[in-house]
C-alpha positions in Angstrom: 24.3 -28.1 7.6 24.9 -31.9 7.7 23.7 -34.3 4.9 21.4 -35.9 7.6 19.9 -32.6 8.7 19.2 -31.6 5.2 17.5 -34.8 4.3 15.4 -34.5 7.3 14.4 -31.1 6.1 13.7 -32.2 2.8 11.5 -35.1 4.0 9.8 -32.8 6.3 8.6 -30.4 3.7 7.6 -33.4 1.3 5.5 -34.7 3.9 3.8 -31.3 4.5 3.0 -30.9 0.9 1.5 -34.4 0.5 -0.6 -33.9 3.5 -2.5 -31.1 1.8 -6.0 -32.4 2.1 -8.7 -32.6 -0.9 -12.0 -30.7 -0.8 -15.1 -32.8 -0.9 -18.8 -31.9 -0.6 -19.9 -30.4 2.6 -21.8 -32.6 5.2 -24.1 -29.6 6.1 -25.6 -29.1 2.5 -27.3 -32.5 2.9 -28.6 -32.0 6.4 -32.3 -32.5 6.1 -33.0 -29.9 9.0 -30.7 -27.3 7.3 -32.3 -27.8 3.9 -35.9 -27.5 5.5 -34.9 -24.4 7.2 -33.5 -23.1 3.8 -36.4 -23.9 1.9 -38.8 -22.1 4.6 -36.8 -19.2 4.8 -36.8 -18.5 1.0 -40.5 -18.8 1.0 -41.2 -16.7 4.2 -37.9 -14.7 4.5 -37.5 -15.6 8.0 -35.5 -17.8 10.3 -37.1 -18.2 13.5 -37.6 -14.5 14.7 -35.2 -13.0 12.4 -36.8 -11.7 9.2 -35.1 -10.2 5.9 -36.8 -7.5 4.4 -34.9 -8.0 1.1 -36.3 -11.5 0.8 -39.3 -9.8 -0.5 -37.5 -9.1 -4.0 -36.9 -11.3 -6.7 -33.4 -12.6 -7.6 -33.3 -9.7 -10.2 -33.6 -7.2 -7.6 -37.2 -6.2 -8.9 -39.6 -5.8 -5.8 -42.4 -8.4 -5.5 -44.2 -6.0 -3.3 -43.6 -2.8 -1.6 -42.1 0.6 -3.1 -38.7 1.1 -4.6 -37.2 2.6 -1.4 -37.5 -0.5 0.5 -35.1 -2.3 -1.6 -31.8 -3.8 -0.3 -29.3 -0.9 0.6 -26.4 -0.6 -1.9 -23.6 -1.4 0.7 -25.5 -4.9 1.2 -25.9 -5.4 -2.5 -22.1 -4.9 -2.9 -21.4 -7.6 -0.4 -23.9 -9.8 -2.0 -25.7 -10.6 1.2 -28.9 -11.3 -0.8 -32.1 -13.2 0.4 -30.5 -16.7 -0.2 -27.0 -15.7 1.4 -28.8 -14.6 4.4 -31.0 -17.7 4.8 -28.1 -20.0 4.5 -26.1 -17.9 7.0 -28.9 -18.0 9.7 -30.1 -21.3 9.0 -26.5 -22.5 9.5 -26.0 -20.8 12.7 -29.5 -22.2 13.9 -28.5 -25.7 12.9 -25.1 -25.3 14.5 -26.8 -24.1 17.9 -29.0 -27.2 17.9 -26.0 -29.6 17.1 -24.1 -27.9 20.0 -27.0 -28.6 22.4 -26.8 -32.3 21.4 -23.0 -32.3 21.9 -22.3 -32.9 18.2 -19.3 -31.4 16.4 -19.5 -28.4 13.9 -19.8 -29.5 10.1 -19.0 -27.6 7.0 -21.9 -25.9 4.9 -21.2 -25.1 1.2 -17.5 -25.8 1.6 -16.9 -23.5 4.7 -17.1 -23.9 8.5 -19.5 -22.0 10.2 -18.2 -18.5 11.1 -20.0 -15.9 13.2 -20.4 -12.6 11.1 -19.7 -9.3 12.5 -21.2 -6.3 11.0 -21.5 -8.3 7.6 -17.9 -9.2 7.8 -17.7 -13.0 7.3 -14.4 -14.0 9.0 -13.6 -10.9 11.1 -10.5 -12.3 12.9 -8.9 -13.1 9.5 -9.7 -9.6 8.1 -8.0 -8.1 11.3 -5.0 -10.1 11.0 -4.7 -9.3 7.1 -5.1 -5.8 7.9 -2.3 -5.8 10.4 0.0 -7.8 7.9 -0.9 -5.1 5.4 0.1 -2.4 7.6 3.2 -4.1 8.7 4.1 -4.8 5.2 3.9 -1.0 4.3 5.8 -0.2 7.5 8.6 -2.6 6.6 9.0 -1.3 3.0 8.9 2.4 4.1 11.7 1.6 6.4 13.6 -0.2 3.9 13.0 2.8 1.4 14.2 5.3 3.9 17.2 3.3 4.8 18.5 3.1 1.3 17.5 6.6 0.1 18.3 8.6 3.3 20.6 6.9 5.6 23.1 4.7 3.3 25.5 6.1 0.9 24.6 6.1 -2.8 26.4 5.6 -6.0 27.4 8.8 -8.1 24.4 8.2 -10.3 22.0 8.3 -7.3 21.5 4.3 -7.6 21.9 2.3 -4.2 24.8 0.0 -3.7 22.3 -2.9 -2.7 22.0 -5.1 -6.0 18.6 -6.3 -4.8 16.7 -2.9 -4.3 14.4 -3.2 -7.2 13.6 -6.8 -6.5 12.5 -6.2 -2.9 10.3 -3.1 -4.0 8.5 -5.4 -6.3 8.2 -7.9 -3.5 6.6 -5.1 -1.3 4.0 -4.3 -4.0 3.0 -8.0 -4.5 2.8 -8.5 -0.7 0.6 -5.4 0.1 -1.5 -6.4 -2.9 -2.0 -10.1 -1.5 -2.9 -8.7 2.2 -5.4 -6.1 0.6 -7.3 -8.7 -1.3 -6.9 -11.2 1.5 -8.8 -8.8 3.8 -11.5 -8.2 1.1 -11.9 -11.9 0.6 -12.4 -12.7 4.0 -14.9 -10.0 4.2 -17.1 -11.6 1.8 -16.3 -14.8 -0.1 -17.8 -14.4 -3.5 -16.4 -15.5 -6.9 -14.5 -12.3 -7.8 -13.0 -11.7 -4.2 -12.0 -15.4 -4.4 -10.1 -15.1 -7.7 -8.5 -11.9 -6.6 -7.3 -13.5 -3.5 -5.9 -16.7 -5.2 -4.3 -14.9 -7.9 -2.6 -12.5 -5.6 -1.5 -15.4 -3.3 0.1 -17.5 -6.0 1.7 -14.3 -7.8 3.3 -13.4 -4.3 4.4 -16.8 -3.5 5.9 -17.4 -7.0 7.8 -14.1 -6.9 9.0 -14.9 -3.4 10.5 -18.3 -4.7 12.4 -16.3 -7.7 13.7 -13.8 -5.0 14.9 -16.5 -2.8 16.8 -18.3 -5.5 18.4 -15.1 -6.7 19.4 -14.0 -3.3 20.7 -17.4 -2.0 22.8 -18.1 -5.1 23.8 -14.3 -5.1 22.8 -13.8 -9.0 23.6 -10.4 -9.9 23.9 -10.4 -13.6 20.8 -9.8 -15.8 21.2 -12.8 -17.8 21.2 -15.4 -14.9 18.3 -13.7 -13.3 16.2 -13.7 -16.4 17.2 -17.5 -16.8 15.7 -18.3 -13.4 12.7 -15.9 -13.5 11.4 -16.5 -17.0 10.2 -20.1 -16.6 8.8 -19.5 -13.1 6.9 -16.4 -14.3 5.5 -18.2 -17.2 4.4 -21.1 -15.0 2.8 -18.7 -12.4 1.0 -16.7 -15.2 -0.3 -19.9 -16.8 -1.7 -20.9 -13.4 -3.4 -17.5 -12.8 -4.9 -17.8 -16.2 -6.2 -21.3 -15.5 -7.8 -20.2 -12.2 -9.5 -17.1 -13.7 -10.4 -18.3 -17.2 -11.0 -22.0 -16.9 -11.4 -23.5 -13.4 -11.3 -21.9 -9.8 -9.6 -25.0 -8.4 -8.9 -24.5 -4.7 -7.3 -27.8 -4.1 -4.8 -27.3 -7.0 -4.1 -23.7 -6.1 -3.3 -24.8 -2.3 -1.0 -27.6 -3.9 0.7 -25.1 -6.2 1.4 -22.3 -3.5 2.5 -25.0 -0.9 4.9 -26.6 -3.5 6.6 -23.1 -4.1 6.4 -22.0 -0.6 8.1 -25.3 0.8 10.8 -24.7 -2.0 11.6 -21.3 -1.0 11.6 -22.4 2.8 14.0 -25.2 1.8 16.3 -22.9 -0.1 16.5 -20.2 2.7 17.1 -22.9 5.1 20.0 -24.5 3.4 21.3 -20.8 2.7 21.2 -20.0 6.4 22.9 -23.2 7.2 25.9 -22.5 4.8 26.3 -18.7 5.1 28.3 -16.5 7.5 25.8 -13.7 7.3 25.5 -11.9 10.6 21.8 -12.1 10.5 21.2 -15.5 9.3 19.4 -16.3 12.8 16.6 -14.2 11.4 16.4 -16.1 8.3 16.2 -19.4 10.6 13.5 -17.7 12.6 11.6 -17.0 9.2 12.1 -20.8 8.2 10.7 -22.1 11.3 7.8 -19.8 11.5 7.2 -20.3 7.9 7.0 -24.2 8.6 4.6 -23.5 11.2 2.4 -21.5 8.9 2.7 -24.4 6.3 1.3 -26.7 9.0 -1.6 -24.4 9.8 -2.2 -23.9 6.1 -2.7 -27.5 5.6 -4.7 -27.9 8.7 -8.5 -27.8 8.9 -10.5 -27.5 12.0 -13.6 -25.6 13.0 -13.3 -22.1 14.1 -13.2 -21.8 17.8 -16.3 -19.9 19.2 -17.0 -19.2 15.4 -14.3 -16.9 15.0 -10.5 -18.5 15.0 -9.7 -21.4 12.6 -6.4 -22.6 11.3 -6.6 -20.0 8.6 -6.8 -17.2 11.0 -3.7 -18.5 12.9 -1.9 -18.5 9.8 -2.7 -14.9 9.2 -1.8 -14.2 12.8 1.8 -16.0 12.5 2.4 -13.9 9.3 2.6 -10.8 11.3 5.9 -11.3 13.2 7.3 -13.3 9.9 6.6 -10.0 8.2 8.6 -8.0 10.7 11.5 -10.5 10.6 11.7 -10.6 7.0 12.0 -6.7 6.5 14.5 -6.7 9.4 16.7 -9.2 7.8 16.3 -7.4 4.3 17.5 -4.0 6.0 20.3 -5.9 7.7 21.3 -7.5 4.4 21.0 -4.0 2.6 23.6 -2.5 5.3 25.9 -5.3 5.1 26.1 -5.4 1.2 26.5 -1.5 0.9 29.5 -1.7 3.6 31.2 -4.7 1.8 31.0 -2.8 -1.6 32.2 0.4 0.0 35.3 -1.3 1.6 35.9 -3.0 -1.9 35.8 0.4 -3.5 38.0 2.2 -1.0 
């Protein structure tokens, strides 16, 4: 890779990082028609012809009138679709229908774009893509496990010849953990699911950066690996504690994840440009796809038909990227094993 191309790549990633938008108060929260609808709904329990039976109960769950068996179902309590949440959702949808008739563009309410719920699921498309990514992560990890333990030769002590086996196993666990909580978070955005989603995301991105450094620089001895991993693990752990115990700062978390994500894409891109690895083209595909995912990650546009926004598209791109990633890992394991066996023999 030429110095000019490398400089352009660095400038691109820096531009993507500094373009991360800040989060401001939502325009819809101050809309007088929306606020009037919300006030009326909390008094009457109805938005137009739609009424909510659980609005007859106080905030602590005790019935204002009616017997105990009319209380809100347990599965709805778990999702926290209480009276206020349902009023906010249906008032938002009603207001957006009015705005659409007048040719006005969608606006945010309580920091979120207006999504259409499906069976109580807040962002069904993002949930579906998260579930697919989770399934593909499991398939990729299982294929990797079978390759190492049943197809490739092992050392006399049953250990694999591939020096990065354990690191990729940890990556698989963190990746599956992230996609699981991503699906849960997009089902229902509450404080607990938000913390779990943000924490698992930054843990995965931080570990992926460690893995990129170790593989790109071919660090095999434990001392070198500890020197690289220790400060990054400390930073990620501190950030997660900050999010969970001090302030759940979405804007800061996006910038931290973007910075580490851009760094690892840059490392993989430079490595693919200088290596002679036969599967380096897969790394290039991953870098290009990852850059597109970064662009979508910092984009912010209203969901098409109330379902597909930039975040859902980012989740969609992650599906082929997951396949490409695990395909390269398997190729890398085969090449490394073959190279070591040739040296031994």
